[in-house]
Structure formats: structure tokens, C-alpha cells
gemmi code that builds the backbone of each chain (N, CA, C; Angstrom):
import gemmi

chains = {
    "A": [
        ("ALA", (-5.190, 15.700, -10.164), (-4.950, 14.165, -9.598), (-5.025, 14.468, -7.786)),
        ("GLN", (-5.663, 13.239, -7.544), (-5.879, 13.433, -6.399), (-4.411, 12.938, -5.583)),
        ("THR", (-4.404, 13.979, -4.426), (-3.385, 13.908, -3.318), (-3.546, 13.421, -2.086)),
        ("VAL", (-2.729, 12.923, -1.260), (-2.995, 12.356, -0.174), (-2.049, 13.025, 1.234)),
        ("THR", (-2.621, 13.849, 1.820), (-1.390, 14.456, 2.499), (-1.734, 14.262, 3.945)),
        ("GLN", (-0.602, 13.799, 4.518), (-0.349, 13.367, 6.141), (0.544, 14.201, 7.033)),
        ("SER", (0.369, 15.096, 7.894), (1.308, 16.321, 7.951), (1.654, 15.906, 9.142)),
        ("GLN", (1.624, 15.027, 9.928), (2.569, 14.775, 11.164), (3.318, 13.505, 10.950)),
        ("PRO", (4.713, 13.752, 10.415), (5.231, 12.617, 10.419), (5.678, 11.706, 11.487)),
        ("GLU", (5.542, 12.053, 12.848), (6.170, 11.581, 13.660), (5.273, 11.508, 14.341)),
        ("MET", (4.698, 10.726, 15.579), (3.563, 10.823, 16.707), (3.837, 9.691, 17.804)),
        ("SER", (3.718, 10.230, 18.956), (3.553, 9.009, 20.265), (2.739, 9.627, 20.888)),
        ("VAL", (2.587, 8.395, 21.528), (1.663, 8.054, 22.631), (1.913, 7.428, 23.643)),
        ("GLN", (1.665, 7.369, 24.824), (1.641, 6.822, 26.034), (0.724, 5.567, 25.382)),
        ("GLU", (1.402, 4.138, 26.246), (0.865, 3.098, 26.376), (-1.083, 3.651, 26.766)),
        ("ALA", (-1.540, 2.534, 25.917), (-2.780, 2.375, 26.767), (-4.029, 3.874, 26.667)),
        ("GLU", (-3.214, 4.978, 26.398), (-4.181, 6.210, 25.300), (-4.495, 6.008, 24.364)),
        ("THR", (-5.155, 7.423, 23.504), (-5.639, 7.597, 23.001), (-5.264, 8.082, 21.606)),
        ("VAL", (-4.614, 8.398, 20.845), (-3.922, 8.596, 19.525), (-4.955, 9.469, 18.201)),
        ("THR", (-4.805, 10.341, 17.769), (-5.804, 10.456, 16.181), (-4.386, 11.226, 15.271)),
        ("LEU", (-4.486, 10.392, 13.992), (-3.520, 10.330, 13.315), (-4.266, 11.282, 11.988)),
        ("SER", (-3.474, 12.078, 11.118), (-4.661, 13.047, 10.436), (-4.286, 12.682, 9.102)),
        ("CYS", (-5.197, 13.123, 7.924), (-4.982, 12.692, 7.092), (-6.186, 13.852, 6.002)),
        ("THR", (-5.619, 14.106, 5.208), (-6.798, 15.073, 4.233), (-6.369, 14.494, 2.760)),
        ("TYR", (-7.100, 14.695, 1.906), (-7.326, 14.477, 0.668), (-7.944, 15.548, -0.159)),
        ("ASP", (-7.361, 14.956, -1.789), (-8.289, 15.949, -2.054), (-8.121, 15.359, -3.371)),
        ("THR", (-9.592, 16.143, -3.986), (-10.234, 15.231, -5.043), (-11.796, 15.727, -5.780)),
        ("SER", (-12.325, 15.553, -6.837), (-13.680, 16.036, -7.385), (-14.122, 15.514, -7.523)),
        ("GLU", (-13.923, 13.962, -7.062), (-14.755, 12.738, -7.194), (-15.798, 13.054, -6.117)),
        ("SER", (-16.840, 11.749, -6.188), (-18.068, 11.842, -5.011), (-17.838, 10.495, -4.805)),
        ("ASP", (-17.339, 9.633, -5.878), (-17.136, 8.079, -5.155), (-15.674, 8.208, -5.136)),
        ("TYR", (-15.804, 7.210, -3.435), (-14.676, 6.682, -3.639), (-13.981, 6.428, -2.063)),
        ("TYR", (-13.224, 5.625, -2.076), (-12.586, 5.057, -0.372), (-11.735, 5.136, -0.252)),
        ("LEU", (-11.326, 5.142, 0.963), (-10.387, 5.804, 2.479), (-9.571, 4.504, 2.900)),
        ("PHE", (-8.678, 4.693, 3.047), (-7.368, 3.364, 3.409), (-6.931, 4.055, 4.209)),
        ("TRP", (-6.789, 2.905, 5.821), (-5.497, 3.035, 6.478), (-4.351, 1.921, 6.695)),
        ("TYR", (-3.582, 1.936, 6.130), (-2.872, 0.847, 6.025), (-1.740, 1.088, 7.938)),
        ("LYS", (-1.089, -0.151, 7.941), (-0.142, 0.130, 9.191), (1.025, -0.875, 8.097)),
        ("GLN", (2.455, -0.107, 8.652), (3.273, -0.620, 8.059), (4.651, -1.163, 9.368)),
        ("PRO", (4.396, -1.918, 10.079), (4.967, -2.101, 11.461), (6.538, -2.554, 10.928)),
        ("PRO", (7.673, -2.854, 11.606), (9.306, -2.524, 11.328), (9.215, -4.403, 10.364)),
        ("SER", (8.359, -5.067, 10.380), (8.344, -5.919, 9.926), (8.270, -5.652, 8.463)),
        ("ARG", (8.198, -4.248, 8.291), (7.532, -3.846, 6.534), (6.470, -4.842, 6.054)),
        ("GLN", (5.573, -5.577, 6.352), (4.766, -6.336, 5.680), (3.298, -4.999, 5.877)),
        ("MET", (2.768, -4.711, 4.708), (1.512, -3.294, 4.540), (0.538, -4.344, 5.285)),
        ("ILE", (-0.353, -4.153, 6.522), (-1.414, -4.560, 6.872), (-3.109, -3.634, 7.045)),
        ("LEU", (-4.076, -3.890, 6.272), (-5.278, -3.027, 6.095), (-5.579, -2.901, 7.209)),
        ("VAL", (-5.664, -2.072, 7.966), (-6.477, -1.575, 9.168), (-7.821, -1.227, 9.063)),
        ("ILE", (-7.919, -0.279, 7.802), (-9.871, 0.142, 8.128), (-9.619, 0.926, 7.113)),
        ("ARG", (-11.689, 0.373, 6.612), (-12.061, 1.466, 5.313), (-12.693, 2.310, 4.945)),
        ("GLN", (-13.204, 2.986, 4.563), (-14.445, 3.470, 4.809), (-14.955, 4.131, 3.220)),
        ("GLU", (-16.128, 3.832, 2.753), (-16.857, 4.254, 1.932), (-17.109, 5.595, 1.215)),
        ("ALA", (-17.445, 6.461, 0.800), (-17.721, 7.756, 0.513), (-18.924, 7.727, 0.964)),
        ("TYR", (-19.625, 7.490, 0.108), (-21.232, 7.453, 0.559), (-21.741, 6.808, 1.709)),
        ("LYS", (-20.820, 6.342, 2.688), (-21.257, 6.261, 3.598), (-20.954, 6.975, 4.954)),
        ("GLN", (-22.172, 7.316, 5.210), (-21.614, 8.722, 6.514), (-21.449, 8.333, 7.825)),
        ("GLN", (-22.076, 7.025, 8.294), (-21.100, 6.285, 9.404), (-19.678, 5.779, 9.245)),
        ("ASN", (-19.141, 6.512, 10.296), (-18.317, 6.106, 10.658), (-17.015, 5.036, 10.482)),
        ("ALA", (-16.212, 4.211, 9.929), (-15.771, 3.012, 9.889), (-15.004, 2.551, 11.251)),
        ("THR", (-15.390, 1.532, 11.959), (-15.029, 0.875, 13.266), (-14.299, 0.013, 13.108)),
        ("GLU", (-12.695, -0.559, 13.468), (-12.856, -2.001, 13.794), (-11.710, -2.219, 14.844)),
        ("ASN", (-12.494, -2.699, 16.084), (-11.729, -2.957, 17.375), (-11.258, -1.621, 18.366)),
        ("ARG", (-10.133, -1.527, 18.356), (-9.590, -0.160, 18.639), (-10.052, 0.541, 17.564)),
        ("PHE", (-9.847, 0.284, 16.765), (-9.448, 1.478, 15.379), (-10.533, 2.025, 14.913)),
        ("SER", (-10.940, 3.508, 14.534), (-11.730, 4.097, 13.803), (-11.469, 5.112, 13.379)),
        ("VAL", (-12.557, 5.485, 12.170), (-12.300, 7.188, 11.383), (-13.143, 7.718, 12.031)),
        ("ASN", (-12.308, 9.037, 11.715), (-13.691, 10.280, 11.695), (-13.547, 10.927, 10.161)),
        ("PHE", (-14.649, 10.583, 9.509), (-14.597, 10.544, 8.568), (-15.299, 11.907, 7.677)),
        ("GLN", (-14.665, 13.522, 7.730), (-15.454, 14.750, 7.475), (-15.356, 14.699, 5.851)),
        ("LYS", (-16.455, 14.018, 4.603), (-16.663, 14.693, 3.949), (-16.733, 15.812, 3.151)),
        ("ALA", (-17.100, 16.742, 3.547), (-16.410, 18.187, 3.318), (-15.713, 18.544, 3.542)),
        ("ALA", (-15.143, 18.402, 4.478), (-13.335, 18.916, 4.974), (-13.017, 18.145, 4.212)),
        ("LYS", (-12.766, 16.739, 3.700), (-12.082, 16.156, 2.753), (-10.723, 15.740, 4.232)),
        ("SER", (-11.610, 15.303, 4.850), (-10.321, 14.973, 6.036), (-10.721, 13.680, 6.693)),
        ("PHE", (-9.776, 13.081, 6.412), (-9.992, 10.999, 7.246), (-8.819, 10.500, 8.263)),
        ("SER", (-9.372, 10.930, 9.673), (-8.113, 10.646, 10.477), (-8.722, 9.411, 11.672)),
        ("LEU", (-7.412, 8.735, 11.923), (-7.511, 7.331, 12.462), (-7.354, 7.472, 13.907)),
        ("LYS", (-7.940, 7.477, 14.724), (-8.446, 7.389, 16.225), (-7.439, 6.121, 16.529)),
        ("ILE", (-6.646, 5.068, 17.290), (-6.385, 4.325, 18.024), (-6.594, 4.767, 19.322)),
        ("SER", (-7.964, 3.804, 20.097), (-8.035, 4.237, 21.601), (-7.084, 2.656, 21.805)),
        ("ASP", (-6.542, 3.252, 23.805), (-6.106, 1.909, 24.621), (-4.568, 1.461, 23.678)),
        ("SER", (-3.615, 1.921, 23.033), (-2.973, 2.307, 22.293), (-1.778, 0.904, 22.675)),
        ("GLN", (-1.470, -0.145, 22.168), (-0.597, -0.822, 22.688), (0.566, -1.155, 22.278)),
        ("LEU", (1.942, -1.525, 22.291), (3.002, -1.755, 21.829), (2.913, -2.046, 20.602)),
        ("GLY", (2.309, -3.175, 20.227), (1.854, -3.540, 18.552), (1.747, -2.710, 18.048)),
        ("ASP", (1.168, -1.580, 18.030), (0.824, -0.526, 17.397), (1.883, 0.335, 17.127)),
        ("ALA", (3.008, 0.577, 17.673), (3.756, 1.109, 16.875), (3.762, 0.691, 15.722)),
        ("ALA", (4.248, 1.390, 14.275), (4.353, 1.120, 12.780), (4.364, 2.674, 12.283)),
        ("MET", (4.304, 2.452, 11.275), (4.041, 3.547, 9.997), (2.448, 3.215, 9.706)),
        ("TYR", (2.409, 4.390, 10.084), (0.468, 4.221, 8.981), (0.435, 5.421, 7.702)),
        ("PHE", (0.120, 4.853, 6.843), (-0.350, 5.438, 5.258), (-1.917, 5.642, 5.554)),
        ("CYS", (-2.185, 6.381, 4.562), (-3.475, 6.662, 4.410), (-3.284, 6.984, 2.861)),
        ("ALA", (-4.166, 6.260, 1.783), (-4.797, 5.868, 1.210), (-6.367, 6.531, 0.822)),
        ("TYR", (-6.052, 6.649, -0.687), (-7.337, 6.972, -1.385), (-7.320, 5.900, -2.673)),
        ("ARG", (-9.025, 5.781, -3.094), (-8.907, 5.166, -4.308), (-9.938, 5.885, -4.872)),
        ("ARG", (-10.129, 5.918, -6.417), (-11.159, 6.302, -6.360), (-12.394, 5.302, -6.395)),
        ("GLY", (-13.923, 5.556, -7.184), (-15.107, 4.999, -7.273), (-15.062, 3.691, -7.673)),
        ("SER", (-15.738, 2.393, -7.572), (-15.230, 0.719, -7.905), (-15.300, 0.830, -9.154)),
        ("ASN", (-15.842, 1.597, -9.886), (-15.729, 1.582, -11.743), (-14.233, 0.951, -12.896)),
        ("PHE", (-14.343, 0.072, -12.960), (-13.174, -0.504, -13.854), (-12.555, 0.220, -14.421)),
        ("GLY", (-11.025, 0.155, -13.541), (-9.860, 1.116, -14.094), (-9.525, 2.146, -13.063)),
        ("ASN", (-10.895, 2.429, -11.751), (-9.998, 2.780, -11.120), (-9.347, 2.323, -9.571)),
        ("GLU", (-8.698, 1.460, -10.183), (-8.764, 0.754, -8.742), (-6.763, 0.940, -8.502)),
        ("LYS", (-6.251, 1.951, -8.953), (-4.787, 2.721, -8.292), (-5.275, 3.371, -6.992)),
        ("LEU", (-4.601, 2.938, -5.875), (-4.457, 3.767, -4.264), (-3.256, 4.315, -4.867)),
        ("THR", (-3.902, 5.727, -3.932), (-2.416, 7.354, -3.974), (-2.442, 6.984, -2.318)),
        ("PHE", (-1.544, 7.216, -2.160), (-0.874, 6.954, -0.681), (-0.165, 7.973, -0.088)),
        ("GLY", (-0.492, 8.423, 0.773), (-0.158, 9.470, 1.756), (1.636, 9.036, 2.230)),
        ("THR", (2.409, 10.225, 2.658), (3.480, 10.029, 3.362), (3.502, 9.073, 4.070)),
        ("GLY", (3.143, 9.258, 4.857), (3.051, 8.002, 6.185), (2.579, 8.743, 7.468)),
        ("THR", (3.136, 8.287, 8.387), (2.894, 8.862, 10.229), (3.920, 8.024, 11.085)),
        ("ARG", (4.749, 8.325, 11.650), (5.594, 7.117, 12.113), (4.951, 7.146, 13.920)),
        ("LEU", (4.308, 6.044, 14.295), (3.411, 6.112, 15.250), (4.714, 5.348, 16.442)),
        ("THR", (4.751, 6.170, 17.488), (5.660, 5.333, 18.730), (4.775, 5.680, 19.808)),
        ("ILE", (4.817, 4.200, 20.371), (4.058, 3.586, 21.762), (4.920, 3.838, 22.813)),
        ("ILE", (4.671, 4.393, 23.843), (6.304, 4.624, 24.959), (5.487, 3.730, 26.307)),
        ("PRO", (6.237, 3.003, 26.197), (5.609, 1.831, 27.533), (5.505, 2.592, 28.813)),
    ],
    "B": [
        ("ASP", (-6.344, -19.243, 5.253), (-5.589, -18.778, 4.203), (-4.428, -18.530, 4.209)),
        ("ALA", (-3.749, -18.631, 3.336), (-2.024, -18.385, 2.868), (-2.257, -16.574, 2.408)),
        ("GLY", (-1.879, -15.928, 2.689), (-1.826, -14.570, 1.924), (-1.025, -14.899, 0.621)),
        ("VAL", (-0.852, -13.195, 0.513), (0.225, -12.784, -0.475), (1.469, -13.640, -0.515)),
        ("ILE", (2.150, -14.392, -1.396), (3.016, -14.894, -1.331), (4.160, -14.002, -2.053)),
        ("GLN", (5.261, -13.737, -1.710), (6.891, -12.920, -2.812), (7.695, -13.636, -1.791)),
        ("SER", (8.599, -14.008, -3.271), (9.821, -14.420, -2.790), (11.146, -13.620, -3.909)),
        ("PRO", (12.064, -13.672, -3.745), (12.770, -14.135, -2.024), (12.394, -12.801, -1.560)),
        ("ARG", (12.366, -12.734, -0.213), (12.870, -11.724, 0.954), (13.507, -10.885, 0.775)),
        ("HIS", (14.881, -11.520, 0.510), (15.786, -10.382, -0.045), (16.436, -10.830, -1.227)),
        ("GLU", (17.076, -9.551, -1.902), (17.753, -10.072, -2.940), (18.907, -8.951, -3.227)),
        ("VAL", (20.194, -9.338, -3.468), (21.733, -8.270, -3.195), (22.119, -8.872, -4.797)),
        ("THR", (22.006, -7.634, -5.732), (22.650, -8.025, -6.846), (23.652, -7.041, -7.483)),
        ("GLU", (24.611, -7.240, -8.319), (25.416, -6.193, -8.749), (24.937, -5.540, -9.778)),
        ("MET", (25.257, -4.266, -10.571), (24.426, -3.741, -11.276), (24.864, -4.448, -12.779)),
        ("GLY", (23.769, -4.173, -13.433), (24.073, -5.066, -15.078), (23.443, -5.972, -14.825)),
        ("GLN", (23.067, -6.880, -13.625), (22.259, -8.518, -13.693), (20.805, -8.419, -13.997)),
        ("GLU", (20.585, -9.593, -13.941), (18.677, -9.847, -13.983), (18.213, -9.890, -12.461)),
        ("VAL", (17.143, -9.471, -12.290), (16.447, -9.429, -11.323), (14.849, -10.604, -11.459)),
        ("THR", (15.266, -10.938, -10.685), (13.280, -11.331, -10.652), (12.432, -11.366, -9.814)),
        ("LEU", (11.500, -10.704, -9.256), (10.398, -10.727, -8.377), (10.051, -11.563, -8.620)),
        ("ARG", (8.878, -12.305, -7.838), (7.629, -13.456, -8.249), (7.054, -13.468, -6.451)),
        ("CYS", (6.015, -13.538, -7.002), (4.740, -13.154, -6.566), (3.614, -14.542, -6.447)),
        ("LYS", (2.798, -15.162, -5.580), (1.370, -15.627, -6.141), (0.407, -14.770, -5.037)),
        ("PRO", (-0.142, -14.464, -5.703), (-1.833, -13.840, -5.251), (-2.622, -14.413, -4.103)),
        ("ILE", (-3.242, -14.206, -3.579), (-4.385, -15.117, -2.345), (-5.410, -15.280, -3.785)),
        ("SER", (-5.696, -16.792, -3.332), (-6.598, -17.176, -4.374), (-7.574, -17.235, -4.528)),
        ("GLY", (-8.369, -17.116, -5.369), (-9.711, -16.473, -6.254), (-9.950, -14.657, -6.454)),
        ("HIS", (-8.964, -13.931, -5.805), (-8.521, -12.551, -6.185), (-8.029, -11.784, -7.726)),
        ("ASP", (-8.931, -11.400, -8.191), (-8.669, -11.093, -9.798), (-7.572, -9.951, -10.104)),
        ("TYR", (-7.439, -9.386, -9.058), (-6.424, -7.635, -9.381), (-5.138, -8.434, -8.685)),
        ("LEU", (-4.057, -7.653, -9.422), (-2.615, -8.309, -8.680), (-1.814, -7.065, -9.151)),
        ("PHE", (-1.049, -6.143, -7.879), (-0.518, -5.048, -8.221), (0.961, -5.523, -7.816)),
        ("TRP", (1.497, -4.406, -8.365), (3.386, -4.421, -7.786), (3.267, -2.674, -7.830)),
        ("TYR", (3.965, -2.561, -6.450), (4.723, -2.032, -5.629), (6.304, -1.233, -5.434)),
        ("ARG", (6.603, -0.118, -5.363), (8.164, -0.342, -5.088), (7.759, 0.610, -3.835)),
        ("GLN", (8.499, 0.931, -3.183), (8.352, 1.762, -2.179), (10.299, 2.262, -1.795)),
        ("THR", (10.096, 3.505, -1.565), (11.239, 3.935, -1.425), (11.469, 4.702, -0.301)),
        ("MET", (12.181, 5.619, 0.246), (12.522, 6.108, 1.111), (12.265, 7.749, 0.533)),
        ("MET", (12.684, 8.060, -0.569), (12.533, 9.434, -1.308), (11.655, 9.585, -2.164)),
        ("ARG", (10.601, 8.267, -2.526), (9.595, 8.291, -3.389), (8.179, 7.753, -2.767)),
        ("GLY", (8.507, 7.008, -1.648), (7.040, 6.741, -0.672), (6.899, 5.318, -1.795)),
        ("LEU", (5.513, 5.140, -1.837), (4.927, 4.251, -2.125), (4.538, 4.425, -3.441)),
        ("GLU", (4.908, 3.585, -4.746), (4.508, 3.780, -6.425), (4.223, 2.485, -6.938)),
        ("LEU", (2.896, 3.062, -7.274), (2.650, 1.761, -8.313), (3.302, 1.443, -9.865)),
        ("LEU", (3.480, 0.174, -9.566), (3.891, 0.400, -11.005), (3.547, -0.504, -11.777)),
        ("ILE", (2.712, -1.526, -11.914), (1.868, -1.777, -12.756), (0.686, -2.721, -12.171)),
        ("TYR", (-0.693, -2.631, -12.834), (-1.595, -3.807, -12.109), (-1.945, -4.776, -13.149)),
        ("PHE", (-2.524, -5.650, -12.827), (-3.328, -6.694, -13.568), (-4.641, -6.887, -13.046)),
        ("ASN", (-5.478, -7.442, -14.076), (-7.032, -7.404, -14.168), (-7.038, -9.587, -14.588)),
        ("ASN", (-7.544, -10.075, -13.784), (-7.906, -11.129, -14.560), (-6.219, -11.791, -15.540)),
        ("ASN", (-5.134, -11.409, -15.141), (-4.369, -11.696, -15.616), (-3.797, -10.910, -16.612)),
        ("VAL", (-4.225, -9.559, -17.378), (-4.067, -8.602, -18.098), (-3.781, -7.512, -17.730)),
        ("PRO", (-2.632, -7.130, -17.709), (-2.244, -5.437, -17.606), (-3.480, -4.321, -17.323)),
        ("ILE", (-3.706, -3.900, -16.929), (-4.413, -2.828, -16.682), (-3.510, -1.315, -16.750)),
        ("ASP", (-2.237, -0.879, -16.609), (-2.022, 0.237, -15.966), (-0.801, -0.181, -15.596)),
        ("ASP", (0.608, 0.003, -16.765), (1.649, 0.200, -16.285), (2.561, 1.260, -16.377)),
        ("SER", (1.585, 2.151, -16.200), (2.501, 4.047, -16.136), (3.076, 4.160, -15.209)),
        ("GLY", (3.282, 3.561, -13.864), (4.270, 3.963, -13.457), (5.352, 2.881, -13.625)),
        ("MET", (5.403, 1.771, -14.559), (7.010, 1.401, -14.855), (7.858, 2.199, -14.810)),
        ("PRO", (9.062, 2.166, -14.520), (10.164, 3.138, -14.894), (10.707, 3.871, -16.076)),
        ("GLU", (10.861, 2.075, -16.337), (11.804, 2.646, -17.821), (11.721, 1.142, -18.638)),
        ("ASP", (12.229, 1.054, -19.684), (12.290, -0.374, -20.062), (12.769, -1.423, -19.925)),
        ("ARG", (13.736, -1.051, -18.436), (14.765, -1.784, -18.305), (13.072, -2.847, -17.367)),
        ("PHE", (12.113, -2.265, -16.725), (11.681, -2.773, -16.129), (10.490, -3.539, -16.919)),
        ("SER", (9.645, -5.089, -16.638), (8.594, -5.975, -17.138), (8.119, -6.694, -16.312)),
        ("ALA", (6.719, -6.357, -16.582), (6.087, -7.925, -15.547), (4.961, -8.489, -16.031)),
        ("LYS", (4.952, -9.500, -16.327), (3.593, -10.883, -16.801), (3.263, -11.568, -15.854)),
        ("MET", (2.093, -11.961, -15.708), (1.197, -12.425, -15.116), (0.447, -13.763, -15.955)),
        ("PRO", (1.296, -15.067, -16.204), (1.342, -15.904, -16.831), (-0.381, -16.976, -16.822)),
        ("ASN", (-0.002, -16.999, -15.701), (-1.693, -17.615, -15.226), (-2.414, -16.312, -13.905)),
        ("ALA", (-3.503, -16.795, -13.085), (-3.788, -16.046, -11.984), (-2.976, -17.029, -10.774)),
        ("SER", (-2.030, -17.574, -10.764), (-1.668, -17.784, -9.357), (0.014, -17.345, -9.929)),
        ("PHE", (0.927, -16.575, -10.395), (1.760, -15.958, -10.176), (1.795, -14.580, -11.380)),
        ("SER", (2.720, -13.979, -10.825), (3.164, -12.857, -11.488), (4.810, -12.987, -10.949)),
        ("ASN", (5.426, -12.203, -12.115), (7.191, -11.761, -12.001), (7.521, -10.428, -12.374)),
        ("LEU", (7.999, -9.769, -11.440), (8.751, -8.517, -11.564), (10.096, -9.064, -12.726)),
        ("LYS", (10.740, -8.240, -13.463), (12.078, -8.566, -13.626), (12.558, -7.334, -14.029)),
        ("ILE", (13.562, -6.925, -14.230), (14.792, -5.702, -13.931), (15.653, -6.274, -14.756)),
        ("GLN", (16.015, -5.685, -15.693), (17.007, -6.165, -16.378), (17.583, -4.870, -17.657)),
        ("PRO", (18.798, -4.174, -17.536), (20.006, -4.305, -16.311), (19.783, -4.517, -15.418)),
        ("SER", (19.605, -4.416, -14.300), (19.616, -3.899, -12.877), (20.430, -2.495, -12.541)),
        ("GLU", (20.406, -1.713, -12.351), (20.852, -0.670, -11.278), (21.135, -0.050, -10.181)),
        ("PRO", (22.073, 0.453, -10.063), (21.523, 0.895, -8.179), (20.784, 1.721, -7.818)),
        ("ARG", (20.003, 2.127, -8.622), (18.603, 3.494, -8.088), (17.880, 2.559, -8.170)),
        ("ASP", (17.803, 1.534, -8.312), (16.349, 0.747, -8.547), (15.970, -0.576, -6.951)),
        ("SER", (17.319, -0.213, -6.121), (17.440, -0.512, -4.668), (16.009, -0.015, -4.375)),
        ("ALA", (15.187, -1.109, -3.703), (13.903, -0.458, -3.241), (13.229, -1.752, -2.785)),
        ("VAL", (12.485, -1.245, -1.662), (11.390, -2.713, -1.053), (10.385, -2.606, -2.647)),
        ("TYR", (9.838, -3.986, -3.239), (9.076, -4.000, -4.061), (7.697, -4.750, -3.061)),
        ("PHE", (6.805, -4.855, -3.217), (5.632, -5.133, -2.973), (4.693, -5.731, -4.044)),
        ("CYS", (3.872, -7.252, -3.793), (3.035, -7.171, -4.401), (1.484, -7.437, -4.041)),
        ("ALA", (0.950, -7.354, -4.088), (-0.499, -6.796, -3.712), (-1.638, -7.356, -4.348)),
        ("SER", (-2.540, -8.168, -3.782), (-3.645, -8.843, -4.406), (-4.851, -7.971, -3.931)),
        ("SER", (-6.277, -8.532, -4.994), (-7.478, -8.132, -4.542), (-8.426, -8.732, -5.256)),
        ("ARG", (-9.733, -8.797, -4.255), (-10.925, -9.039, -5.179), (-11.614, -7.865, -5.484)),
        ("ARG", (-11.790, -7.954, -6.509), (-12.549, -6.707, -7.204), (-11.716, -5.616, -7.242)),
        ("GLY", (-11.012, -5.523, -6.992), (-10.085, -4.054, -6.903), (-10.418, -3.472, -5.593)),
        ("ILE", (-11.220, -3.649, -4.316), (-10.956, -2.352, -3.798), (-10.088, -2.271, -2.515)),
        ("GLU", (-10.079, -3.489, -1.253), (-9.187, -3.676, -0.680), (-8.101, -4.304, -1.676)),
        ("GLN", (-6.695, -3.524, -1.326), (-6.033, -4.221, -1.532), (-5.161, -5.395, -0.062)),
        ("TYR", (-4.760, -6.726, 0.035), (-3.910, -6.958, 0.397), (-2.366, -7.037, 0.125)),
        ("PHE", (-1.446, -6.925, 1.182), (-0.185, -7.141, 0.577), (0.635, -8.072, 0.902)),
        ("GLY", (1.555, -8.140, 0.481), (2.814, -9.502, 0.474), (3.762, -8.969, 1.253)),
        ("PRO", (4.848, -9.398, 1.911), (5.497, -9.500, 2.620), (7.185, -8.155, 2.208)),
        ("GLY", (6.718, -8.257, 1.171), (8.159, -7.445, 0.521), (9.074, -8.384, -0.227)),
        ("THR", (9.792, -7.595, -1.029), (11.229, -8.352, -1.396), (12.179, -6.933, -1.357)),
        ("ARG", (13.105, -7.294, -0.580), (14.276, -5.816, -0.305), (15.322, -6.221, -1.234)),
        ("LEU", (15.010, -5.020, -2.435), (15.829, -5.335, -3.176), (17.586, -4.506, -3.193)),
        ("THR", (18.778, -4.975, -3.030), (19.926, -4.277, -3.216), (21.266, -4.301, -4.031)),
        ("VAL", (21.224, -3.239, -4.880), (21.667, -3.352, -6.256), (22.967, -2.662, -5.897)),
        ("THR", (24.780, -3.721, -5.727), (25.166, -2.684, -5.850), (26.171, -2.763, -7.001)),
    ],
}
model = gemmi.Model(1)
for chain_id, residues in chains.items():
    chain = gemmi.Chain(chain_id)
    for i, (resn, *xyz) in enumerate(residues, 1):
        res = gemmi.Residue()
        res.name, res.seqid = resn, gemmi.SeqId(i, " ")
        for name, pos in zip(("N", "CA", "C"), xyz):
            atom = gemmi.Atom()
            atom.name, atom.element = name, gemmi.Element(name[0])
            atom.pos, atom.b_iso = gemmi.Position(*pos), 0.0
            res.add_atom(atom)
        chain.add_residue(res)
    model.add_chain(chain)
structure = gemmi.Structure()
structure.add_model(model)
structure.setup_entities()
């Protein structure tokens, strides 16, 4: 079974600085997707970024980027120029490849990010 | 475009009562997922549908839980009878082609 591990229960960063959240996963599959979701105090789960395993290029969305290391099974999220609105719980998630029946997401336990003004 | 809509946002009920949670997916999405989030167990997938057909309900905790999707615009999750351990935040998510999932705001259920 696939597992997703977020080893940092809590992180904090000064406003405008850069922070990296860690995620590792365990799978025997070669085709899969990885995601980062953000859950602010409003509790809405918001998709931040997505990475396909077959793509070597790291995904980027504005101030959010990932460092995808397929061999190491590592998928970290870097937030640049941290803003107060980035304060949230961040979840890493894994999905098996695009075949029908693989739609289930496996989530990590989350990292709570605090932004220090 | 409207996102996933869930109702109610909060539900407080007494043990033994029936609870119905509702979800309207994003128009055009063909997958719908029900999740439960608790401090102890994190985010758990309960059941998901493709084109209104249940695909995997292995996460449904017990027979007290049931979910239906009568059409592409609506799904409900019922708990009958409810128990205090069912207290959690219940999320509905929808997806087109089953890859990126978009979540609703959740329903916070408290069973006393």
C-alpha cells in the first residue's frame, strides 16, 4: 500500500522569507501524481500544486514550487516570499496513475505552517 | 464558476438521530468523493462515484453510513443512527477525469 509521510508537524517562517515543507512517499508504481493541498483556518482544502511522475521538470505555481526527486521518493514544497495568508495546514497527497480505479488520494498527516510577521 | 457546494456547514445532532449531508459537485465533473477528517485519523476517503456510480466504498466505516448520487448534480451522505464517534468534518470533492480533486468547504458534524 502507498504511504505518504510528512515528518514536520509544525514549521514557522518569517514573513517574506522562504520555507520548504517536506514529503516522502512509498510506492512501487512508476506512474503516479503528487499534490500539495493547503487547509487554512477556514478549513477549505485548496489545491496548491500538482506534479506528474513522468515529468522531470518541477512544477511551479507563482510563489509555490516543488522539488520532485523521483528516485528518492521525495516531494517537497517551497514557498517563496511567504505571506500572512500562507498560514495553513499543508497536506501532501499521492494518487496512482491515470487508469480507471486509481482515483483514490492518499494524504500525509500534514504540516502546520505559521507565518511570523 | 461555483465550486463544490456542501450543506449544511454545521450540524449538531443527538446520538441516534439520522444525519444527511449534501453535496453539489462542480458542473461537468464526472467524479465525486466523500472524505472524513478527524484529528485522530486525518483525512479518510469514505466512498467515491464516477458518472453517478459508486466505484469504491471500502472506506465507509459501517452499515450506518450510506451514500447516493441520484444524478450528476447531487450526492448525499447519510448516517443512521448517528453516534458521538461520527463527529468530524465531512468533505465532498469533485474531479474531471479523476486527477485533480476540488474540495467543498466541508460540513462540521457534532453528535452529542
